[in-house]
N, C-alpha and C positions, 0 to 999 in steps of 0.2 A: 154648224152649232150656230145657233140663232142669239142672236144680243141679247141682253134682256136689260128692260127699260128700270130705271134708277132713279131713284132721286139722290140732286148733289146730295153730297156727303162731306163736310171738313171738322174734323175734332176740332173741341174748344181747344185756344187755349190757356195749359195751365202755367202762371207764372210763379207759383210756390218753387220756396228754396232747394223740397225734395224731387222737385220736377228737372232741376238743374243737374245736367251731367257733369261732374266734377272729370278734368283729363290735368293731363301735366302740362296741354296748351294754355288752361286759366288755375291753374293751382294758386299758383302765385298770389294773383289778384283776389282770389276767395279767402283766400289767409290774410291777405292787406285787407283786404273788406272788412273782415269778420274782425280784424285788432281793432281796426279803425272805430268801427261799430261799438266794440265794448267801451270807448269811451263817451258815447253817444254825445260827442261838440267836435266844433272844428269843420274843416270843408274836406276832402276829398275826391278828386277826380280819375273818375272808372273810364280808361280808354280802350279802343279797340278798332279792325275793323269793322266794316258791316257785316252782320250776319253771325259773329266770334260769339253770340251771348251776352250781349254786356247791358242790354236791355232787358233783360229775363231777370239776369242778376242786381238790375240797380229796381226794378218794381217788386223784388219777393223783400228784398231792402226795405221797401216803402210801404210796402203793405203789416210787415211786422212790425215797423215804427209809425205807423198811424203818417207816414210823410205827406205832404200836397203834393201837386204833379204839376209842374211849369214845363211847356214846351215854348218852340222859339212862335210867337204871332200870341201868347198868351201872357195876359200880368203876372206878373210876379209875387208873391205872396209876402211882400216886405215890410206889412206891421206885427205879420204871427211870430210867434216864437218856436214854435214845433217846428220836426224837421222837414225839409222840404227839398226834393227829388227834381234837378233842371236839368232832362233830357237833350241832346245837341244842343250844350251851351258855348259850342263856340259857333253858333249859327244863331246866335239870341239874340244878335243887333240891337241890343241895350246896356251900352257901357255902364251908365248910370245906376242904372239897376241891378245889375250885377256887381257892380263894385260895392255898394251900399251891403249885397248879400253878402257878401265875404266879409264886411267888414262885420255883421251881425254873429260871423263864420268864428270871429275872431275872439267874440263875444261870449261864445260858446253855444252858438246853434249849431246843430247837424246841418253840415251842406251837402249832401251826394249831385256832382255834375258828371254825365257823360259827354262823350265825344268820339270822334274816329280817331281824333291826332292829342298828342301831348301838349297841355296847356303853352307852353311854349309858341308853336303855330297857332294859336290862336289870336285871332285881330283884337288890336285897344287900343282905342286914341286917347283916352286918359292914362296918363305916365305910370299913376298910381296906380291901376287897374292894372295893368302891366308888371307893376313889382309885386301885385298880391299872385296873380298867376304862373309866376315866374317861382314862386315860394309853395304853388302847391304842393300836397303830398299825391304824386298818381299811383295806381293800381291799374298794370295793363294785362289786357289778353290779348295773346295770338292768336291767328289765325286756330278755325277748328282741327286738331287731327285725328287720322283716324278712329283712334277710339271711340272720342266725342261723338264724329259723324256717326260711326258705324250703331252705338246707342239711340242717339236720335234718329234715326234711320228704323232701327227695329220697334222704337216706341211709335214710331206714325204710324208702320206697316201694323202694329197690334192696334192700334184706336179703330184702325182700317179692318181689321178681321182679318188680315192678309197674313200669313206665312210661308213665306217665299222660302225657295232653297237657299240653302246657306253661303252657296258660291255666288250668290245674286251680290251679296254683300261687296267681297274682295273690288268684285268687278265694276262697280259704281263706285268704291270708292277711290280705285284708278282714274276715275273717265269725269267724277261730279267738278263742279264747282265747289271748292272749300269752305261753304257756309251756311250755316242753319238754317236760314232761310232758303237754299238752294234745294235740301233736303226736305223742304218742304214742298217744292214744287214738287221735286222730282215723283214723291211719294204720291202725289195728287195725281200727277199726270199718269205715271204709271197705271194709278188702279183706273182713271175715267179707260184709258187705252184699252185694261185688262175688260173693261164692260163691254168697250165698244164693239173688241174686236171677236169678243170670245173664249178670249185667250189666258191662259194663266202668266202669273208676271214670275219672269225667270230670266235667266242671261240673256235669251234670244228675244222678247221684247223689249226689252233693254234696249239690249243694241238696235233694232227697230226704227224705237223712238230719238234715240240720241243721234240717230245717222240722218231721222227724219226732220225734225224739230234742230235748227240753228239755235233760235234764239228761246230753248228753255226754258231757262233763266234770266230771260228778261225782265220779269218781275222781278227782281231781286232788286229791295232798295237800296 
């Protein structure tokens, strides 16, 4: 069979709350975020490993609340009173700005901070900042479980108009890295391999791809 030429396709990432896959791995964090968001003030740290979905959950909160976004290397919106999302707060590298922001949170500003580790492990050279970080309320997301990863894979394949055999999912779940970003990479690579080789997306193709490509998930952040 001759492989057909296809333009590169990458489904757009949807950051809405409806597109977030709820599972036992993240349920407690989602409930904690919902309870905190209902108060619309103070600071909350949303922590979890890379690819666990914390940025998706945080961005959906930011969109729903009109929050400004701060990331390492970007000036924090210190003079505003509107909600703010600080991604990778442990890598911010500006103790004074973070301390000022947490003071604003104590005064009623909604501040959501994301990181891979709990605030107790974040660097802090200012003693008062260390105290603020240690007192932060934390919502923690665990690594994705099978239910979450399967739902993510199903959504990714559906976006690419792919309907694989049912036995592909348990095969992949037993072998893939445990992250949402790894699922994205896997779906894209399988789609590309299917087109290039003129093959169906099934266990046989997945086995070949996983055996041939040791760095399959090297793009994961």
